Each structure stands twice: as structure tokens, then as C-alpha cells.
C-alpha positions in Angstrom: -0.2 0.2 -0.1 1.3 3.3 -1.2 0.5 6.3 -0.1 1.3 9.7 -1.9 1.8 13.1 0.1 1.5 16.4 -1.9 4.8 18.2 -2.3 6.5 16.2 0.2 9.4 13.6 0.2 7.9 11.1 2.7 8.8 7.7 1.7 10.7 6.6 4.6 7.8 7.7 6.7 5.2 5.8 4.5 7.6 2.9 5.0 7.7 2.9 8.7 3.8 3.2 8.9 3.7 0.2 6.7 6.0 -2.0 8.9 3.8 -1.0 12.2 0.9 -2.4 10.1 2.2 -6.2 9.7 0.4 -9.0 11.4 1.0 -10.1 14.6 4.5 -12.0 14.6 5.4 -15.2 16.5 8.8 -15.3 17.6 10.4 -18.6 19.2 10.3 -17.9 23.3 8.8 -14.3 22.8 5.1 -13.7 21.8 3.1 -10.7 20.8 -0.4 -10.6 22.6 -3.2 -10.6 20.3 -4.8 -7.7 22.3 -1.4 -5.6 21.7 -1.3 -6.1 17.8 -5.3 -5.6 17.8 -5.1 -1.7 18.1 -2.1 -1.1 15.7 -4.8 -0.6 12.6 -6.4 2.1 14.8 -2.7 3.4 15.5 -2.0 3.8 11.8 -5.5 5.2 10.9 -4.6 8.0 13.3 -1.3 8.7 11.7 -2.5 8.2 8.5 -5.1 10.8 9.0 -2.7 13.1 10.0 -0.2 12.6 6.9 -3.4 13.0 4.7 -4.1 16.2 6.1 -0.6 17.5 5.1 -1.9 17.6 1.7 -3.8 20.7 2.5 -0.4 22.6 3.2 1.8 24.0 0.3 5.0 22.8 1.6 6.2 20.3 4.6 9.2 19.4 6.3 9.4 15.9 7.4 12.4 14.4 9.5 12.7 10.8 9.9 15.6 9.4 12.3 16.6 5.7 12.6 17.3 4.7 15.9 19.4 1.8 17.5 19.9 0.8 21.1 21.4 -2.1 22.8 21.2 -2.8 26.5 22.9 -5.5 28.7 21.9 -5.8 32.3 23.6 -8.1 35.2 21.1 -8.7 38.0 21.6 -10.6 41.4 17.7 -10.9 41.7 16.1 -11.0 38.0 12.6 -12.1 39.5 12.5 -9.6 42.2 11.7 -12.5 44.4 12.2 -12.8 48.2 12.6 -16.8 47.9 13.3 -17.6 44.5 16.4 -15.3 43.6 18.1 -15.7 40.5 20.9 -13.8 39.0 21.2 -13.3 35.6 22.0 -11.6 32.2 19.3 -9.8 30.4 19.8 -8.3 26.7 17.4 -5.7 25.1 17.6 -4.9 21.7 15.6 -1.9 20.6 15.5 -0.5 16.7 13.2 2.3 16.6 12.4 5.6 14.6 11.4 9.3 15.3 9.5 11.3 13.0 8.8 14.8 13.0 7.1 17.3 11.0 6.0 20.5 10.3 4.2 22.3 7.5 3.5 26.1 7.1 0.6 26.9 9.7 -0.8 23.5 9.1 0.3 19.9 10.4 2.6 19.4 13.1 3.6 15.6 13.7 5.8 14.2 16.4 6.2 10.2 16.4 8.8 8.0 18.5 8.3 4.1 18.2 10.7 1.6 19.2 10.5 -2.5 19.1 12.3 -3.7 22.2 13.2 -7.4 22.0 14.0 -8.6 25.7 16.2 -11.7 25.8 17.2 -13.3 29.2 19.8 -16.0 29.6 18.9 -18.8 31.6 15.1 -18.0 31.9 13.2 -18.5 28.5 10.0 -18.0 29.9 11.1 -14.1 30.3 11.8 -13.7 26.7 9.4 -10.9 25.3 8.8 -8.1 22.8 7.3 -4.9 23.6 6.1 -2.0 21.7 6.7 1.8 22.8 5.3 4.3 20.9 4.5 7.9 21.5 3.0 10.0 18.9 1.0 13.2 18.5 -0.3 15.0 15.4 -2.1 18.3 15.2 -3.5 19.7 11.8 -5.4 22.9 10.8 -7.6 21.1 8.2 -9.6 24.4 7.4 -8.0 27.9 7.8 -8.8 29.0 11.4 -12.2 26.8 11.5 -11.3 22.8 11.8 -8.5 21.7 13.5 -7.6 17.7 14.3 -5.6 16.4 17.4 -4.7 12.6 17.0 -2.5 10.8 19.9 -1.6 7.2 20.1 0.6 5.6 22.8 1.6 2.1 23.7 4.0 1.1 26.8 4.2 -0.9 30.1 3.0 -0.6 33.6 3.0 -2.5 36.7 -0.4 -4.3 37.5 -0.5 -4.6 41.2 1.6 -3.3 44.1 1.3 -7.0 45.6 3.9 -8.2 42.8 7.2 -7.2 42.3 7.6 -3.6 41.0 10.0 -3.5 37.9 11.7 -0.3 37.4 11.6 -1.3 33.5 10.9 -4.4 31.7 14.2 -6.4 32.2 13.6 -7.3 35.8 10.2 -8.4 37.7 7.6 -10.8 37.3 6.5 -10.7 33.7 3.2 -11.6 35.1 2.6 -8.2 36.7 3.5 -6.1 33.6 0.7 -5.5 30.9 0.9 -3.5 28.0 -1.3 -0.3 27.7 -2.4 0.9 24.4 -4.4 4.0 23.6 -5.3 6.4 20.8 -7.6 9.3 20.4 -9.0 11.0 17.6 -10.4 14.8 18.2 -11.4 17.2 15.3 -12.9 20.5 16.6 -14.1 23.6 15.3 -13.1 27.1 16.4 -15.1 30.3 15.6 -14.9 33.6 16.9 -18.0 35.8 17.2 -16.1 38.8 16.6 -14.7 40.4 19.9 -17.7 39.5 21.8 -16.9 35.6 22.1 -15.1 32.4 21.1 -16.7 29.2 20.4 -15.5 25.7 20.4 -17.4 22.2 19.2 -15.1 19.2 20.0 -15.9 15.7 19.5 -13.2 13.0 20.6 -13.2 9.2 19.8 -10.5 7.0 21.6 -9.8 3.8 22.7 -7.9 1.7 25.5 -6.6 -1.7 25.2 -4.8 -4.0 28.2 -2.8 -6.8 27.5 -3.6 -8.3 30.8 -4.3 -7.3 34.2 -8.2 -7.8 34.3 -9.0 -4.4 33.2 -11.4 -3.9 30.5 -10.7 -2.7 27.0 -12.9 0.2 26.3 -14.2 2.6 23.6 -15.4 6.5 24.2 -17.0 8.9 22.5 -17.4 12.5 23.7 -18.9 16.0 22.8 -17.7 19.4 24.5 -19.1 22.7 23.6 -17.8 25.8 25.1 -18.2 29.9 24.7 -16.0 32.3 26.2 -16.1 35.8 26.5 -13.9 37.8 24.1 -11.9 41.0 24.0 -15.2 43.1 24.3 -15.2 42.4 28.0 -12.2 43.8 30.0 -12.4 43.4 33.3 -15.1 40.9 33.6 -14.9 37.4 31.9 -17.4 34.4 31.5 -17.8 30.7 30.0 -20.2 28.2 29.3 -19.4 24.7 28.8 -21.1 21.3 28.1 -19.6 17.9 28.2 -21.5 14.4 27.2 -19.1 11.3 27.3 -20.2 7.8 26.7 -17.8 4.9 27.5 -18.3 1.3 26.6 -16.3 -1.6 27.5 -15.7 -5.6 27.1 -17.0 -5.8 30.6 -20.5 -4.1 30.6 -20.3 -3.2 34.4 -17.8 -0.7 33.5 -19.8 1.1 31.1 -20.2 4.7 31.9 -21.9 7.9 30.9 -21.5 11.6 32.0 -22.6 14.9 31.2 -22.2 18.2 32.8 -23.3 21.7 32.2 -21.5 24.7 33.9 -20.9 28.4 33.7 -18.1 30.6 34.9 -18.1 33.9 35.8 -15.3 36.3 37.0 -13.7 39.9 37.8 -10.4 41.2 37.3 -9.9 43.5 40.3 -6.6 44.7 39.0 -4.6 43.3 36.0 -2.7 41.1 38.5 -5.7 39.8 40.7 -8.7 38.2 39.7 -12.0 36.4 41.3 -13.9 34.0 39.7 -17.0 31.6 40.7 -18.4 28.5 38.7 -21.5 26.5 39.2 -23.2 23.8 37.2 -24.8 20.2 37.0 -23.8 16.8 36.5 -24.8 13.4 35.9 -22.8 10.1 35.9 -24.2 6.7 35.3 -21.9 3.9 36.8 -22.1 1.4 39.3 -21.8 2.5 42.8 -22.0 1.4 46.5 -25.6 1.6 47.9 -26.7 4.9 48.8 -24.0 6.6 46.9 -24.5 9.7 45.0 -23.0 10.0 41.7 -24.4 13.6 40.5 -26.0 16.6 41.4 -25.3 20.5 41.5 -21.8 21.5 42.2 -20.1 25.0 42.7 -16.8 26.6 43.3 -14.9 29.9 44.1 -11.8 30.9 44.1 -8.9 33.6 43.0 -5.9 33.9 40.8 -3.0 36.0 41.2 -0.1 36.6 39.1 2.4 39.4 40.5 4.8 38.8 37.9 5.6 36.7 34.5 7.8 34.4 36.8 5.1 33.8 39.8 1.5 32.5 39.3 -1.2 31.2 41.9 -4.6 30.1 41.5 -6.7 28.3 44.1 -10.6 27.4 44.5 -12.7 25.7 47.1 -16.3 24.4 46.0 -18.5 21.5 46.5 -19.5 18.2 44.2 -21.7 15.2 44.9 -18.9 13.5 46.8 -17.9 16.5 49.0 -15.6 19.5 49.4 -13.3 20.3 46.8 -10.0 22.1 46.4 -7.5 23.1 43.9 -4.1 24.8 43.9 -1.9 25.5 41.3 1.4 27.7 42.0 4.3 28.4 40.2 7.6 30.3 40.3 10.4 30.6 38.3 13.8 32.6 39.2 16.9 32.9 37.1 18.4 28.9 38.1 15.1 27.6 40.0 11.5 26.5 38.9 9.0 25.9 42.0 6.0 24.1 41.6 2.9 22.8 43.9 -0.4 21.4 42.9 -3.4 19.8 44.1 -6.7 18.5 42.3 -9.5 16.4 43.1 -11.5 14.6 40.3 -13.8 11.5 39.4 -11.7 9.4 36.9 -10.5 5.8 36.0 -7.9 3.9 34.8 -8.5 4.3 31.2 -8.9 8.1 31.6 -5.7 8.4 33.1 -4.1 6.2 30.7 -5.6 8.6 27.9 -4.4 11.7 29.3 -1.6 14.0 27.4 1.6 12.1 27.9 4.8 14.1 29.2 8.4 14.2 28.3 10.8 15.0 31.0 14.3 14.3 32.3 12.8 12.3 35.1 9.5 11.2 36.3 8.3 10.2 39.4 4.7 8.3 40.0 3.1 11.7 40.8 1.4 12.0 37.6 -0.1 8.1 37.6 0.1 8.3 33.8 1.8 6.1 31.4 4.5 8.2 30.4 7.5 8.3 28.5 10.5 10.0 29.4 14.1 10.8 28.7 16.4 8.8 30.9 20.3 9.6 31.8 21.2 8.9 28.1 18.7 11.1 26.7 17.3 8.0 25.3 13.1 8.1 25.0 12.2 4.9 27.4 9.1 3.6 28.8 8.4 4.3 32.4 7.1 1.3 34.4 4.5 3.0 36.4 3.9 2.8 40.5 0.1 2.7 40.2 -0.5 1.0 43.3 -3.5 -1.3 41.4 -5.3 -1.5 37.9 -9.1 -1.5 38.4 -12.5 -1.2 36.4 -13.7 0.8 39.1 -14.6 4.6 39.1 -12.7 6.5 41.7 -12.4 9.8 43.1 -8.2 10.8 43.1 -7.0 13.3 45.1 -3.2 14.2 44.2 -0.9 16.6 45.5 2.4 17.3 43.9 5.4 19.7 44.8 8.5 20.2 42.8 11.7 22.1 42.4 14.8 22.1 40.2 17.8 24.0 40.4 19.9 24.5 37.1 23.5 26.2 37.5 24.4 25.4 34.1 26.6 22.3 34.4 24.6 20.9 37.3 20.8 20.3 37.5 19.3 19.5 40.7 15.6 18.0 41.0 13.3 17.4 43.9 9.8 16.0 44.1 7.3 15.0 46.4 3.9 13.6 46.0 0.7 12.1 47.8 -2.1 10.6 46.0 -5.3 9.1 47.6 -8.0 7.1 45.3 -11.7 6.5 46.9 -13.4 3.5 44.8 -16.7 4.2 44.2 -18.3 0.7 43.6 -15.9 -1.2 46.4 -15.8 1.5 48.8 -12.2 0.6 49.3 -9.1 3.2 49.0 -5.5 3.3 48.7 -2.9 5.7 49.2 0.4 6.4 47.7 3.1 9.1 48.8 6.9 9.6 48.6 9.4 11.4 46.9 12.4 11.4 44.6 15.6 13.3 44.0 17.9 13.4 41.0 21.3 15.5 40.3 23.0 15.7 36.9 26.4 17.0 36.6 28.3 17.8 33.0 31.9 16.9 33.8 32.9 17.9 30.6 31.2 18.6 27.1 31.4 14.8 26.3 30.9 13.2 29.8 28.2 13.7 32.7 27.0 11.8 35.7 23.4 11.2 37.5 22.8 10.2 40.7 18.9 9.6 41.5 17.0 8.3 44.5 13.3 7.7 45.4 11.1 6.5 48.1 7.5 5.0 47.8 5.0 3.9 50.0 1.7 2.3 48.9 -1.2 1.7 51.5 -4.1 -0.2 50.9 -6.4 -0.7 54.0 -8.8 -3.1 52.2 -5.9 -5.8 52.4 -3.9 -4.2 55.1 -1.0 -3.7 52.7 2.0 -1.5 53.2 4.8 -1.6 50.9 8.1 0.6 51.0 10.1 0.7 48.1 13.8 2.8 47.6 15.5 2.9 44.8 18.9 4.2 44.2 20.8 4.8 41.0 24.1 6.3 39.8 25.2 6.3 36.2 27.9 7.9 33.9 27.1 9.1 30.3 29.5 9.5 27.5 29.0 10.8 24.0 31.7 9.2 21.8 30.6 10.8 18.6 27.9 12.5 17.1 24.7 10.5 17.3 26.3 7.6 19.5 26.5 7.5 23.1 26.8 4.9 25.9 26.2 4.7 29.6 27.0 2.6 32.6 24.3 2.5 35.5 24.7 1.1 39.0 21.4 0.4 40.7 19.9 -0.9 44.3 16.5 -1.3 45.1 15.0 -2.6 48.2 11.2 -3.4 49.6 9.8 -3.8 52.4 6.5 -5.3 52.9 3.9 -6.3 55.8 2.9 -9.1 53.3 4.2 -12.5 53.4 7.2 -13.1 50.8 6.7 -9.8 49.4 10.3 -8.3 50.7 13.2 -8.2 48.2 16.4 -6.4 47.4 18.1 -6.2 44.1 21.4 -4.8 42.9 22.2 -4.2 39.1 24.5 -2.9 36.6 23.6 -1.9 33.1 25.7 -0.9 30.2 23.7 0.8 27.2 24.8 1.8 23.7 22.3 4.3 22.1 22.7 5.4 18.3 20.7 7.8 16.1 21.0 7.8 12.4 20.2 11.8 11.2 
């Protein structure tokens, strides 16, 4: 199947799309789960829509960069087991490709894909193939009127805190790892009513797939309408919003429909200080504990303060059907530091969290509870095994606080994070809590050599099962660039988990050597 894109030289990109579209591959001692291969058609459709939309542009500049990495790890406890400790070597080979492109004012595409082959010496059953994909596309289909957003992601995460918590796909119990695959297509109309108001009508179709773990595959269709005040309103600002979403899943008990209508009114007391309030009504149809409410009227009131371009603070207080609500968003920047603190409360579920936009950062802690990719110490895009305590089909109220500070002095960068997350499940009535912190220090020793030291602590509490797990991880790495496009690293790590559950304690020491190559 050949696809021609007007006025571009995109053969390599089309070839890469065709490779991903192949049928599931059967490899000796390594399998591709059918539920992982199934969403690929949807991913390809998502990316092709973005590609074909580029024909509306007069010119496009696409950059295709093949990548390759090989990793060798020795671990003294590959299974992260308290009783059945086994040492061994694990080889990871990951060919990949990054595709980025931007046409003049029309289309922007960023795709990172790799196929990770994990080979364990001495433990054949651990051999696996893993897909990792992070793709986004944005297109302006009709000038200043019709737009399209698209996302596709594949990655791995732990299923349960009761099992070993592998920091990547080379260690831990493979039965406690699931591959999460998501994609989203979201066309929307944008229209300005002169200087009076701006309106938006958005439709979003998305799907989420899980290779294992008991979470149901699901599909969602949602409509969102908004009308917000324009430049004619100086000190006063207002907004009207309507949302309607329906989720259907393989497990009909996980089907869910949500509707909400709300209005916002605010006033700028000064150019730097504003007050606002919002009110509305919501309905949520999902299974819940007897007597529990799932909807009703809601309101909130708050303020925003922006004393300078470097500092902003917004906070609110209100009520929803589940009780009092609070929000906080604080950020502050100086020449060398960045400070942040956030608190939020919302009704969500596992698939909604997985579909949230993905982040790209130097180091990711478990505060976001999202399926994310991160740039590791070598600058290589890698999948992050998440520390979400338990995957579930239950709807829950998520109360999340995060705080972070980073200090950058040029050659040295220090990052500190802290987090606290409480999930209150609406069907079972149970809850879990996760809190902890992370610290990382990167030092550039010379233009070609840098070091990194990081440490993290995470505690998981699940009162229903009387669970308490504490996990410590310490890493030390050296990163060397050999020639442009080729770098290598050596990392030492130590992790230790203590638990009040029988046979759940373990320690592990490992050393990893990695070679990364990009072919520009």
C-alpha cells in the first residue's frame, strides 16, 4: 500500500507506517499478545489521517531518524523475589524510528516508536517483545476553522502493588506487567464571534487496550461545547460549557456515561488579581456502592494572582456530589530555579488516566499516575514502568498533591519532587494511598561526559488488604558521548522493598551498560 503526500518526500515515513501495520509476529520464545497487535490498525489510521491532512499545506518538512539501542543488564535478583532469587544477564535490543514534521501553519507530527526485544539468558520464559510508541499530531484542516488532534501511545506498567515492581521491562515478574495501548482522534471547530466571544465544538473518539491485568478494553465518544468571552469584555470574563461522554467496554459493568453543564463568571479586580466562580450540574451513570450519590449540582469559587511573569497562583474551594473540593496551582521561576505545587480532585478511572496527554521530562516520578515516556540519563526515550498501586475497572475519586523544585546552574541540575495520592473507589468503597519523593542530580563533567545520581522512596497503603509496601531505589550512572549520534552509559542501581505481606520483601542490585545510536 503506497500513500503519496503532496509536495513532500515522505517515503521513509510511509515505509515505517507499513511496517507497523504488519500482522502479529510469532517468534520463538517471544510472543506478541493479540490484544497488543489489535489496536495497531487504529494507530495507523490515526497517523495516516494526520499525514493525509498535510496535503492541504503548500510545503512540509519531515525529518525521519532511525534509532537503535542495545542494553546489557546483570541483576542478582532478576525476578525481584524474596525466596526464589536468581541472578542472570538480560539483553535488550531496540530498533526504532522518530518522525517529526511541520508544514507551514498546518500540520505538526511527532512520533517515537521502538520495538524492544528482551532476551534473558537462562530464563527462556522471560523473553518478550514490547512495543513502545508515543505519537501526537495536530492539523489545521480548514483555515482558522477546523482542526484535528490525534494521539497514539503504547507502553508498559505494573498491574498490582502486591507483585514485584520492576523499574523497567528487564526485571520483575512478567505476569505483573501489562502493555497499555491507547489512541485518540479529536476534530474540533473553532469560531470567533467578532470580539464578543469564541466558541468551540469538539468531538473525541478514543480507545484503550490492556494486554493483561483484568482491566476491560474500552471505547469512548465524547462531545464538548464551550463559549468564552472575547476582547470586548475587559474586566469581566465568563464562559459556558457542556460535556457529554459515553464509555463502553468489554465488561458491561464498566460502562459509564457522564454529562455536565456549567457556567463561569469572573472579574479582574486589578491587572494582577482576579476572582471567579462557577456552578453547574452533572450526572454520572456508573455502578456504585448502595446509597452513594453519582451526580447533582456543583459550585466553586476562587482567585488567581499573577504578580509577575515569573509567579502565578490559582486556588479554589467548592462542592461536588462527593463532598468538598479544593484546587491549587502554584508556580514560581527564578533565573536558576523552578518551583511548583499542585492539588486536584476529580472523578476518573484507569482508562481515562492512561489517555491523558503524555509528558516528556528528564525524570518522571509516580506523581502523575500516567502512562508516560521519559528521557533517561542517556537522553534515550524509554518506557516508564508506573507505580500506580492497582489497575482497576472501578471509578474512583483521585485526590492528588505534587510539589517539585529544580535548580539549574548550567553544569549542574538538581530536581526534587514529593507527592501524595489518595484514590477512593466508588463501587467497592475501598481506597488506597501512595506517597513519597524523588531526588536527582545531574552534573556535566565535561562536554562529552556527565554523571547522574538519583534516589526515590515510595509507600503504598491499601487498607482493605492491610497492605503497606515501601520501595527504595538508588541509581548512579555515567553517560559518555562518543561521536555525534552515538552515546553510551553505565548505571549501577540498588532497590529494596519492605512489606507487611508474606514473601513480598526483596532486594536487588544491578548494573546496566547501554549503547544508543541515532542515524541523522
